[in-house]
N, C-alpha and C positions, 0 to 999 in steps of 0.2 A: 503494498497501498504505497502510496506516494506521502512525503508531509501537508502535502494539504489534504490532502482525504483525512487524512488521516487528525489533522486537527481542528478541522468542521465537525468532525461523528463526536469532539468533547472540548468545548469550547472553553471549560473553565482549566483543560488540562495545555490550551491554546493563550490561553492567558499565563499562564503559571511559567510558559516555553519562552511567550515573552516578554516576559519579565527579566527572564534568566539571561534572554538573547541581549535585553537593553545594558542589563547590568555586565555583561563581559564586554561588549563591542562597542556600546555608546556611549557609556560613563567618562567620564575625562575630567578628574580633580588635577585644579590648578587654575588660578587667576586666567579670569578669559572676559572679555568685552561681548555682551550682547547684542542684539540688532538696536536694541531698543538703543541703549546706548549706556545700562548701566554694569558698573564691573558686577565679575558671581565669581565665587570661587570654584562654582566648578561647572560642566555645559555638558549635555545629552549630544548627541549630534547620533538620532534616531538614521538616518541613511546608515551608519554603517551596519546597524542589527538590519535596515530594510532589503539590503539589496546582497546581501546573504538567506540560502535555501529555506534555513527554521525561522528567519524573522519574519521575511516575504510571507511564510506559509503561515503561519500564527498568526499575523496583522492581516493576512486575507478574509481567513476563519472571521474572525470577529468582523469586521467592516462588514463582509455581506452579509452576514449574519443582521447587524445593523441598521444597514441599507436595507433590505429587505423587515425588518420591524416596524419603520416609520413609511414603508411604501416609496423608495426612495427610485426614483429609473437613470439616475445619472448622476453618475459621483466624483469629483475634480476639488482640484483647488488654487491655490497658485505656484507658479511655476517657482521655484524648485522644490520647496519643500513638498509641497502633496502631490508633485511627478509618483514616486514611488508605492504612495500612499495614495494613489487612487488606482495604481496597475495592481497592486496588492488588494484592493480591493473588485476589480476587476474580475483579478485570479481566481476567486475566492470565489465567483458566483454574480457579481453586479452588474448590473445593464449594459450601461456604458459608463464610457469615463470623458472625460475631459480638462482645460486644464489653461488654466487666466494664467492671458500676457498681464505683464506689469503696464503695458500701456502695446492698444493695436498698433500692426507694421503695418507700416507705411508704401506697400506692394501687395503681388499679391492677392490674396481675398480679404486682408485688411483685418482681420479680423479679430480680437480680445480675445474670445475665446474659440478655443482652439480646440479639435475633434468633429464628433460626430453630432451634428445639428443639432441642438435641442430645440427642444419642440413648446409651445405653450402648455399641453400637457403636463410634462416632463417636473418631477418631483427631486429637486436636487437637495444632493448631502453633499456638503462644503467639507474637507478633510484637509487637515494639517498635520506635520509633525510630529511639530510640538509647539507649545503653545507656551508664551512668557505674558504680554501684553494683550497680544491678541492681534497685533498688526498688520502681519500678510492675511488671515484671514478675516479680518472687521476689511481688506482691500480687497479678498474677493466675492466675500459677500455685498459688496459695494458694487462692483464689479455684474454681479449676477444680477441686481435688482433694476440696475441702469438696465438692460435689457430686457426688465419682464421676467424674469425667470422665478417660479419658485421655490422655499430653500424648506424643506421640510425636517431639517435637521444638519447639525454638527458634531465631527469628530474627530479630536488630534491623539496621535498612538500616545502622547505623553506632555503631562500638562503640569510645570512645574508648580503651579500652586500660588502664583504673581500676581493674580486680579482678571488675567482676561476673560475668563468664563462667562464672569457675567456681561463682560463690554459685550462680548459673543454674543447671546443667549437674545441677547436687546438688538442689535444691530438685525439681529438675525431673523426675527420673529419664531425663531424656532428652538427645542432643545437644544442643549450643547452634553456632551458628555465627552471623557478621555476613555481610552482605555487603558492606561495606565498613567497614576502620579509621579512626581519627584518623591514622596511616601513612601511609596512602593521601591523604586529602584534603591533609593540612596535615604533610606532612613535615619542613618546618625550623623545625615551632614552636621554642618555651624550654624545655620539660618532655619534647623527645624524648628515647627513651631512646637512648646510643650513639652 
């Protein structure tokens, strides 16, 4: 049985596998500057997990299950963070994926949202690899809203628990959930609450 099929059968095990893979491959301890400009004592590069078979399979199964639960018909988000996440969801069984560019390209089809054409009937699930303040996710939500698309939910692979979740949920007008949080991956971090 392949890794994706195995994860799809047992979502609790898939989540455990995802947490383990994030700890092993994505957690980097040391001073970094986040995209928000804030300094942090650790970094989570989820692509290091998502671009490996076990992490990709675990995330794909979990994402596809959540997309199905919300009745989503298209999954995607802002390039680059959302690209492997959307592909994992697609491999897990999501109906179609899309990628949001930072801005529409000035040549070709001049589209900001790439992939199979989204229709007015599509129910979009916005995805992201790691959420801190939610800036990239908020930009993807705005791009979808600008083009009149419905958002039925937002999923991140990991939430750093730095306040992005409520902002994302408010902007999307739909539920937000994280497959994992920093509490799962790095519970003993220096800035852990309590």
